N, C-alpha and C positions, 0 to 999 in steps of 0.2 A: 652514674654507675654504668660501666661498659656492658654491652650485651654479651651473653654467654657464647662461647665458641662451640662449634660442632665438634663432637668427639672425633678423634683421629681414627682412620681405618686400622684394623688389627695389624696390617702389614707395616704400620708406621713405626712399630718397635724395632724394625730392622732398617731404619733410615736415620739420616743425620740432617739437621737443619743447616743449610748453607747460605741462605739469603732471606731477607724479610723478617729478621728477628724483632726489629723495633717498629717497622712500618710496612704497609703493603701486604700482599699475599705471601705467606711462607713458601719458600722453595726448599725442597728436600732432595736428597739423593739416596739411593740404596747403599747399604754398607759396602757392597761389592765395589762401588765406584768412588767411595770416599777418598781413597788413596790417589786415584786419578785426579779428582778435583783439587786435592791438596797440592799435587805436583803442578797443576795448572795455576793455582794461586801463587805458589812460590816463583814460577816462571814470570808471572805478571809483576810480582814484587821486585824481581831482578831487572825489570824494564823490557821484557820481551813484548814487542809490539802486538803480535797476534794474541798472545795470552791476555794482555790487558784488555784488548777489544772483546775477547770472549767472555771474560769476567764481567765486563760492563754490560754486555748484552744479556747474560744470564741474570744479572741483578735486575735488568729492565723487566724481566718476566714478573717481578713482584707487583707490577701494575696490571697484570692480567694479559690475556691474549687479544682483547678487544682493541681494535685500532691498529694492530700490528699487520703490516703488509707482508707478503711472502719473501721479503728480503732474507728472512731466516726462519719463517714459520710456514709449515705446510699442514693445515688441519685436515680433518676428513676421515680419520680412522678411529676405531675404538678397540680397547684392550679386550681380547677374546674372553679372558677368564672373568672379568668383572663388568664389562660394558662401559667402563670409564672412557672419557674422551682421550684420544691419543694424538700427540703432536710430534712432528719432527722439526727440531730446531737446528738449522744449519748455520754454523759460525765459521770464521776463518780457521781452517785446519782441523775442524772437528764436527761431529754430528752427535746431537743429543736426542734421545727419545724421551719425551715428557708425557706423563699421564696426569690428567686432571681428576682429583678426587671429588666426591660429592660435596665435601665441605669447602670447596673452592680453593684448596691448596694444590700445589703442583709438586710432582716427584719425578726426578730424573732417574729413569730405570736403565738407561744405557748411555755410555759416554765413550765415543770412539774417536781417537785422534790419529791423523795420518802419519806416515813414516817420517816425514820431514818436519814435523811440528816443532821439535825442540832443537833443531839445528840453529846455529848462531846466524843471525841475519847477515846476508851478503856473502857468506863464505861459499866458495865453489860455484858461484853463479846460479845457485839453486833456489834463491828466494823468490817466492811468488810476487808478481807485480809488474810494474812498468819499467822498461829499459830504453835508453837512447841507443839507437843502432846507427853505425857509420861504417864506411869502408876503411880498412887498414891500408898501409902502404903496400902490403902484399896482395891487396885486392879482396881479402876476406871480410865478411861482415862481422863486426865485433860489437859487443853490447856493454852498457854501463848502467847499473841500477839507479833508479830515480826515487829518492826519498819522497814520500807523500803521494806517489802515483800520479803526478801531474804530467799531462801531455804538453809537449813543447808549444808555447803560445805563438804559433806560426800559421798564418792563413794557408789552407791547402795541405796541412800536415796529414800524412798517412800513418795510421796505426794498424799494425797487423797483429792478429790474435792467434797464437800458435796452438797446435795440438800438444798433448802431453807426451810422455815417453822420450824426452830428450835429456841428455846428461846434464846440460846446463843451458843458459840463455843464449850463449854464442851458437851452440848447435841448433837451437830452435830458430834463431835468426837466419842461419844459413839455409834452413829448410823452408821457412815461411816467407821470407822477403821475396824470393823469386816468384812465389805464387801471387804476391801483391803486385809485382811488376807485370805479370801476365794479365791481371785484372785491369791494370791501368792502360794496357795497350801501348799506344805510341807516346803516351804522356808520362814518361818515366824519368825525365831529366832531373826533376826536383829530388826524387829519392836517390838517384845515382850520385848526385852532387852533394846534397846536404843530409842524406840519411832519412830515417823514419823512426817511429817509436814501435816498441814491441810489448805486448802484454804476454807474460810468460806464466805457464802453469806447470809446476813440477809434478811428477807422478811416474809410476812404473808402467802404466798401461795407457794406450791411446783412448781417446774419448769417443763416445758414440758408436755407430755401427748398426748393422741391420737388427741386432737383438735389442738395441736401445736407441731406436731411430727417433723417438720423440725426445727432443732436447730438454723438455721440462721434467723428464723423469731421470736424468743422468745425475746421480747424487755426487759423484766424484768431482764434478766441476762447479758445485754450488759455492764453495768458499772463494774460488777464483772469480766466479761471476759477481759475487758481492763486491770484491775489490775493483773489478773492471767497471761495474755500474757507478761506483763512486768516482772513478777517473772520468767516465763519460759525463757524469753530471757536472763535475767541476770544469769540464772543457766545453760546456754547451755554448758559451759566448765566443769561442774561437771559431772563425769562419771557415767553412768548406773542409771540415775534417772528413776523411774517408776511413771508415772502420772496416777492415778486410780480414775475415777469418780464413784460416788455412786448415783443411781437413777437419779433425775433431775440435778445432777451435770454434767451430760453429755452435757447439753445445754451450761453451762459455759465453760467446757473444749473444746467442739467443736468450739465455737465462738472464744476462745483464739487461737486455732490452725489456724483458718481462718485468724485472725489478723496477726499471724506470717508468714503465707504463703504470704499474701499480702505485707508484709515488706521484703520478701526475706530471712527470717531467716530459718535455718535448725537446727535440733536437733539430729545429728548423735550420736549414742550410748545411746540414751534415748529410752524408750518404753512407750506404752500407753495401757490402758485397761478400758473397760466400764462395770461396775457391775450393772446389771439390769437397763439399760439406759431407760429413759423416752423420749428420742429423737432418731432419726434415726442413728444407728451405721454405716450405709453405708456412710453417709456424713463424719463422723469422719475417716473412713477407707481411703477414697480418700485423705483427708488432711494429714493423717499419711504418706502415700506414698510420697506426695509432700515435707513433712518435713524431709524425709529420716530417719524416726524413725525405730528402730529395733523392729519388731513385733514377737510375739509368734504365734503359730498356732491358739490358741484360742484368739480372739480379744475382744469378748464381751460375757457376760452371759445374755441372754435375757429371761431366765427362760421359763415360759409357754406362753410368749407373742408371738403370731403367727405373728403379724405385725413386731416385732423386728427380728424374725427368717427369714422372707421373705426379710427384709432389708439387713441382712447379706448375704443371698443367692444371692441377686441381684448383689453383687460385687465379687462373688466367682471367676468368670472368670478373673477379674482384678487382684485378689490376686494370682491366679495360674500363670498368665503371668508376674508377677513382680519378678525380680531377687533378690530383697531385702526381699521378703516375703517367709517364709518357708512353707506356706500353699500350698499343692500340691494336685494332682488329687486323690491320694489314701486316704489322710486325708479327703478330701471333700466328697468322696463317703461314707466312714465310718461314718463321722459326721452326714450326712443327713439321711442315712439309720437308724442310731440309733435313731434319732429324730422321723422318720416316724413310726418305730416299737413301740416306747414308747407311741405314742398317738393313736395307733391302737389296737383293740382287736384281739386276735389270729384268731377268726373266720372271722373277717371283713377285714383282710389285703388283701386277694386274690381279693375280689371284689373291694376294694379301689384302688388297683394297676391297675385294669382293667378299671374302669370307674370314680373313684372319684378324689378329689383334690390331694390325695396322688399320683395317677397315673400321674397327670399333673406335680407334683413336681419331680417325678422320671424321667419323660421325660426331664425336665429341667436339672436335674443332669447329665443325659446321654449326653445332648447337651454340657454342660460345659466341661465334661471330655473326650468327643469325641467318636463317632462311635457306630455302632450297637453292637459291641463286648462288649462295656462298659455297654450297656443296658442289655445284656444277663447276664453279671457278676453281675450286680445289682440285677437282678431277682433271681439269685442263692443265693445271700446274704440274700435277703428277705425270701426266702424259708427256709434257715438255721435258721434265727432268729425266724421264726414262729414255726418251728419244735422244737426249743429249748424251746419256751414258752409252747407248748402243752405238753411237757414231763417233766415239772418242778413239 
């Protein structure tokens, strides 16, 4: 005889059972979103790739939240009115808000799908995912969608991760590939001759920014990050891949890295670089160490963005102490002194060192690289740079 089930909450009368009818934990949705779920199911039945994946992942919730990593689950909140546990389930192209009832059933209370969700795959170059990028005869970068999201199995392959707000993948390539070339410095021949790969995120707004600088809180990039993480995992045995994000693509890349860390995946022999990131490079740096990525001394180009510069500065000590990271005390001192002198006038440097924010930064640099002797050496370096400026 089966054990009696707990009575449903009173609100259950306004819900519909959508999964777990015969086995596992029942999954319901509020009547308001029943039609959305039915549309999703019909799209899956028609063979829509993302819809099929979404239905599969929603059905997977019948086994409960235990053991689910944050590929698509972000726990931690409770429903204000009832105190029930509240989850955000991020799936390709949609976000579901799920409440866990006291009887261990789950109810979807919100189902939001993005604007591009029901577009036919591949039309207009707006499909999320991986593209092969090459130069056309006219010299423009052109892209071609790759089924399955596989990186080209070529040692030293470069994969650029674009920001959103591009009309199509060709436009994204035209904007992000030059950033990747900047990151590569003088080693651009392979990309110029045989192209690279592009991970494209459709959307009407750019990703990240000062108001959402923590990349792990940017919801609009989660579906794309899930897709990119799968591409990265499948490519882990290809040697010397460079993953290079451009502007808001840093949100997608950092979230993908977090997914891989949570899954216990490592990417030995690969490297990562953030070109003008619109999210915190410090977050990505910590994840890069956990993924055992091979880093260059220069990890991110934050340009004139002071917040980005301070974000990198905050993890300098961690980089110096990592055996896998070539970033050392000497490079740290030279890098930050160069930045300080670049943003200071020749006349104003001495005062800034003494009382201004530059002085505070110098003190922090000396703390990281260790000791009063380091502070003295830094002071001497500033003096030399100032003298050089005055005599140019």
